[in-house]
Backbone as CSV, one residue per row, in Angstrom:
resi,resn,N_x,N_y,N_z,CA_x,CA_y,CA_z,C_x,C_y,C_z
1,MET,-0.699,-10.810,-31.804,0.550,-10.307,-31.267,0.750,-10.685,-29.801
2,THR,-0.316,-10.788,-29.035,-0.155,-11.073,-27.620,0.447,-12.445,-27.369
3,GLY,0.404,-13.327,-28.331,0.998,-14.646,-28.179,2.523,-14.618,-28.169
4,ASP,3.119,-13.493,-28.565,4.572,-13.368,-28.609,5.177,-13.102,-27.235
5,PHE,4.364,-12.728,-26.252,4.863,-12.366,-24.937,4.388,-13.370,-23.896
6,PRO,5.198,-13.588,-22.852,4.745,-14.505,-21.793,3.603,-13.880,-21.010
7,TYR,2.754,-14.725,-20.467,1.664,-14.279,-19.617,2.167,-14.273,-18.184
8,TRP,2.076,-13.137,-17.517,2.479,-13.021,-16.119,1.230,-12.784,-15.289
9,PRO,0.849,-13.738,-14.455,-0.350,-13.572,-13.638,-0.166,-12.491,-12.579
10,ALA,-1.259,-12.049,-11.994,-1.223,-10.995,-10.976,-0.509,-11.448,-9.714
11,ALA,-0.543,-12.748,-9.416,0.132,-13.303,-8.236,0.967,-14.499,-8.696
12,MET,2.247,-14.491,-8.326,3.185,-15.507,-8.818,3.895,-16.222,-7.674
13,ASN,4.217,-17.495,-7.897,5.036,-18.196,-6.908,6.458,-17.654,-6.995
14,GLN,7.300,-18.074,-6.070,8.645,-17.497,-5.975,9.475,-17.712,-7.243
15,LYS,9.415,-18.887,-7.807,10.199,-19.185,-9.010,9.756,-18.291,-10.174
16,MET,8.446,-18.144,-10.332,7.924,-17.310,-11.406,8.227,-15.834,-11.146
17,ALA,8.117,-15.405,-9.886,8.413,-14.007,-9.537,9.881,-13.680,-9.816
18,ALA,10.759,-14.608,-9.497,12.185,-14.404,-9.768,12.417,-14.274,-11.269
19,ALA,11.800,-15.148,-12.043,11.939,-15.078,-13.504,11.375,-13.767,-14.036
20,TYR,10.249,-13.331,-13.508,9.629,-12.073,-13.915,10.590,-10.908,-13.697
21,CYS,11.327,-10.944,-12.590,12.290,-9.888,-12.266,13.627,-10.068,-12.974
22,GLY,13.799,-11.196,-13.657,15.055,-11.447,-14.359,16.169,-11.878,-13.431
23,LEU,15.819,-12.510,-12.313,16.800,-12.927,-11.314,16.728,-14.423,-11.078
24,SER,17.828,-14.974,-10.574,17.790,-16.367,-10.135,16.964,-16.409,-8.849
25,VAL,16.446,-17.575,-8.502,15.659,-17.707,-7.283,16.500,-17.345,-6.063
26,ASP,17.747,-17.795,-6.030,18.616,-17.495,-4.888,18.837,-15.992,-4.723
27,LEU,19.122,-15.281,-5.810,19.339,-13.841,-5.730,18.030,-13.129,-5.383
28,PHE,16.933,-13.577,-5.958,15.620,-13.005,-5.648,15.333,-13.107,-4.151
29,LYS,15.564,-14.282,-3.567,15.331,-14.470,-2.133,16.217,-13.536,-1.306
30,GLU,17.413,-13.284,-1.777,18.368,-12.461,-1.029,18.045,-10.972,-1.065
31,ILE,17.604,-10.466,-2.219,17.485,-9.018,-2.349,16.069,-8.465,-2.453
32,CYS,15.099,-9.287,-2.751,13.751,-8.757,-2.968,13.070,-8.414,-1.641
33,PRO,12.682,-7.147,-1.466,12.018,-6.743,-0.221,10.512,-7.030,-0.221
34,VAL,9.974,-7.420,-1.361,8.535,-7.686,-1.462,8.213,-8.983,-0.725
35,ARG,7.224,-8.926,0.138,6.805,-10.102,0.899,5.594,-10.726,0.219
36,PRO,5.547,-12.042,0.178,4.439,-12.708,-0.515,3.156,-12.722,0.308
37,LEU,2.044,-12.858,-0.400,0.771,-13.155,0.238,0.847,-14.598,0.697
38,LYS,0.228,-14.918,1.801,0.284,-16.291,2.309,-1.109,-16.890,2.270
39,TYR,-1.408,-17.574,1.170,-2.701,-18.228,1.021,-2.813,-19.435,1.941
40,THR,-1.673,-20.088,2.170,-1.631,-21.249,3.058,-0.394,-21.133,3.942
41,GLN,-0.283,-21.978,4.944,0.889,-21.983,5.818,2.125,-22.504,5.083
42,SER,1.916,-23.343,4.094,3.010,-23.897,3.305,3.569,-22.827,2.367
43,THR,4.871,-22.877,2.110,5.462,-21.933,1.156,4.918,-22.156,-0.250
44,TRP,4.335,-23.308,-0.510,3.718,-23.557,-1.820,2.529,-22.625,-2.040
45,GLY,1.957,-22.108,-0.957,0.805,-21.221,-1.060,1.159,-19.746,-1.045
46,HIS,2.434,-19.405,-1.059,2.855,-18.002,-1.050,2.876,-17.457,-2.480
47,ARG,2.372,-16.237,-2.640,2.339,-15.616,-3.961,2.784,-14.163,-3.870
48,TYR,3.594,-13.744,-4.848,4.085,-12.373,-4.944,3.196,-11.608,-5.925
49,LEU,2.732,-10.435,-5.510,1.905,-9.625,-6.389,2.771,-8.943,-7.444
50,ARG,2.379,-9.112,-8.696,3.111,-8.513,-9.807,3.207,-6.994,-9.636
51,GLN,2.151,-6.362,-9.166,2.143,-4.914,-8.972,3.215,-4.484,-7.974
52,ARG,3.391,-5.213,-6.891,4.413,-4.867,-5.888,5.811,-5.091,-6.453
53,LEU,5.983,-6.139,-7.241,7.280,-6.381,-7.881,7.606,-5.245,-8.842
54,ASP,6.605,-4.803,-9.600,6.812,-3.680,-10.524,7.216,-2.416,-9.773
55,GLU,6.545,-2.155,-8.650,6.873,-0.973,-7.854,8.300,-1.047,-7.326
56,TRP,8.694,-2.229,-6.845,10.051,-2.395,-6.325,11.077,-2.185,-7.436
57,MET,10.859,-2.821,-8.582,11.828,-2.676,-9.672,11.896,-1.235,-10.167
58,ALA,10.758,-0.546,-10.220,10.756,0.858,-10.645,11.533,1.721,-9.655
59,SER,11.496,1.354,-8.377,12.222,2.135,-7.371,13.738,2.006,-7.534
60,LEU,14.184,1.006,-8.257,15.610,0.794,-8.484,16.147,1.586,-9.679
61,ASP,15.247,2.218,-10.430,15.615,2.925,-11.653,16.551,4.087,-11.342
62,PRO,17.794,4.056,-11.831,18.754,5.127,-11.553,18.424,6.417,-12.297
63,ASN,17.470,6.369,-13.214,17.096,7.552,-13.989,16.050,8.406,-13.281
64,VAL,15.556,7.934,-12.138,14.534,8.656,-11.392,15.123,9.079,-10.058
65,LYS,15.014,10.357,-9.742,15.518,10.866,-8.466,14.499,10.576,-7.379
66,GLN,14.896,9.752,-6.407,14.052,9.454,-5.267,14.961,9.349,-4.061
67,SER,14.659,10.111,-3.028,15.541,10.157,-1.874,15.447,8.911,-1.001
68,SER,14.311,8.218,-1.015,14.141,7.077,-0.122,14.401,5.740,-0.798
69,VAL,14.957,5.752,-1.993,15.187,4.512,-2.727,16.444,3.820,-2.230
70,VAL,16.341,2.521,-2.014,17.513,1.719,-1.686,18.079,1.234,-3.010
71,LYS,19.331,1.551,-3.263,19.945,1.184,-4.526,20.279,-0.300,-4.565
72,PHE,20.253,-0.859,-5.767,20.531,-2.277,-5.978,21.876,-2.669,-5.387
73,GLU,22.905,-1.849,-5.609,24.238,-2.195,-5.110,24.308,-2.140,-3.578
74,ASP,23.385,-1.397,-2.942,23.362,-1.341,-1.484,23.003,-2.681,-0.856
75,PHE,22.290,-3.516,-1.600,21.961,-4.836,-1.088,23.227,-5.676,-0.885
76,PHE,24.250,-5.394,-1.663,25.472,-6.175,-1.611,26.540,-5.534,-0.732
77,SER,26.366,-4.263,-0.392,27.370,-3.580,0.417,26.867,-3.280,1.824
78,GLY,25.761,-3.885,2.188,25.215,-3.676,3.526,24.625,-2.282,3.712
79,GLY,24.191,-1.637,2.622,23.568,-0.323,2.725,24.543,0.825,2.797
80,LYS,25.839,0.568,2.563,26.855,1.610,2.682,27.118,2.319,1.373
81,GLY,26.476,1.873,0.288,26.686,2.507,-1.009,27.991,2.076,-1.635
82,ALA,28.209,2.494,-2.859,29.435,2.146,-3.562,30.599,2.941,-2.997
83,ALA,31.725,2.293,-2.851,32.909,2.963,-2.275,33.693,3.664,-3.339
C-alpha cells in the first residue's frame, strides 16, 4: 500500500516543498514563512523541513481556534484581514 503515496523526505528543496504544500513555487515563495536550512551558500543547498511545513499548514486550519495564527487571506491583504 505504501507504494500508492509519494515519498516526502524530511528535508525538501523549494520546488518539492511547494508541491508538498500544494502551491506553485511562486506562491510558495510569496507566502511561506518557513525558512530553509542552508547546507551551502547556494540556494541549491537550501532545504525546508517537512515538520516545519506541517506546523505552518496546520496553523492555517480555520477549524482550530488560535489567537496568534496569521490567516491565509492575510498574506494577500497585507495583514488587514478580509474586508
